[in-house]
N, C-alpha and C positions, 0 to 999 in steps of 0.2 A: 504494500500500500504506500501511497505517496503521503508525505506529511501534510497536514492541513495548514493552509496559510490564512491568517486572519485578515480582515479588511485593513487593519492598521499596518500590517506588514506589506500588503499590496500597495498601499499609499506610499509607504516608506521606500519601497523598491522604485516606484515611479519618481519620487522626489530625488533619490540618489541618481537615477538615470538622467533626469533633467539637469541635476547639478553637474554631473560629469560632462554633459553636452554643452552647458553654458561655460564651464571652465575651458573646454576644448575650443569653443568659438571665441572666448576671450583671448586665448593664446593665439589663435589663428588670425584674429583681427588686431595683431600687434599689441597685445596686452591691454585691451580695453578694460578700464577699471570697473565700469558698470557691469559688464558681463561677468567678470571675475568675481565681483562682490555677490552678485545674484547666484552664481554657481556655488560659491562657498556656503552661503546661507541655505540653499536647497540641499546641498550635500550633507551638512550637519543636521538639518531638520529631518532628512530622510533616514540618516543613521539612527537618530533618536526614535523614529517611528519603527524601524526594523528591529532593533535590539532592546528598545525600551529606554526611557529617560534615566532611570537609576543605573542601569548597566552602562549607559553612555558616560555618565559622570564617573562611575567607578573605573571605566577604561581610561579616560583621559587624565584622571587625577590620582593615579597610583604613584607611589613614591619613586619607583625606579623609572617612570616615564615622564618625570617633571621636565627634563630638558626637551624632549620631543613635543610635549604638549605646549610648553612655552613658545617654542619655535613655530609650531603650527598656528596657534592662536595669535602670536605676534606677527606672523606673516599675513594673516587675515586682516589684522589691524593696520598694518603698513599698506596693504592694498586699499583699504577703506580710506586711509589718509591721503592717498593720491600717488603713491609710488608703486605702481603695479609690478614692474620688473623685479625690483628688490624684494617686494613682498612675496612674489611667487617663488623666488629662489629660497627665501627663508622658510616659506611654507612647504616646499618640496623637501628641504632638509628635515623639517619636523615630521613630515609624512613618512619618510624613509626610516627615521629613528623610531617612530611609533609603530609602524606596521612591518618592521623587519622580521618579526617572528612569524609572519604569515607568508613571507616570500618563498621559503622551501615548499610549503604546501601548494602554493599556486604554481610554482615552476614544475613540480612533479605532476600536478594535475594536467597542466598544458602539454607536458611531454607525452601524455597518453592519448591525446587527440591526434588522429591520423596525419593530417597535413601539417599542422602546427608543430607536432612532435618531431617530424623529420627535419623541419627547418631549425628547431631548437637544438638538434643534435649535430648540426654542421660543425666542421673542425674549428672554426674561429668562435662560434657562439657557444658550443657545448661546454668547453672547459671554463669559460667565464661564468656561465650559469651554474656549473658545479661548485665553484667557489662561493657564489652568492647563496646557493641553497644549502651549503654546508654539508654536502654528502661526500664523506671521505672515500667511500668505495668507488665513486665515479671520478674523483679528481685525479688527473694525470700529472705526474711530477716531471 
């Protein structure tokens, strides 16, 4: 059986999707601060809908994730203040620090998809992704 998705989770998935789309358009249109700000707000509100408000706060405000959370929210603030390029660089750093624990799972999942997996196992891309995912059995020295 498939897991049951509630109406709030469906709304959250839609908000996250629109947030990512607005962020992509904001970068595509040479770091348009309005699109980036809307994308950030939609992404965060969608995340809160998907996993819940309490779990969202617990995720961002854990003691070992302070640097990533501060960078992520500081980047959003810098974008809102009018410096979109600097804000997005700070925000991407925060995103990488916050979500680095999920990268191995995502990379290993993508490697199992037929076309994408063969692309990710190319000689120049595969070893880099092995180091990122932290899989010592696949890392070539």
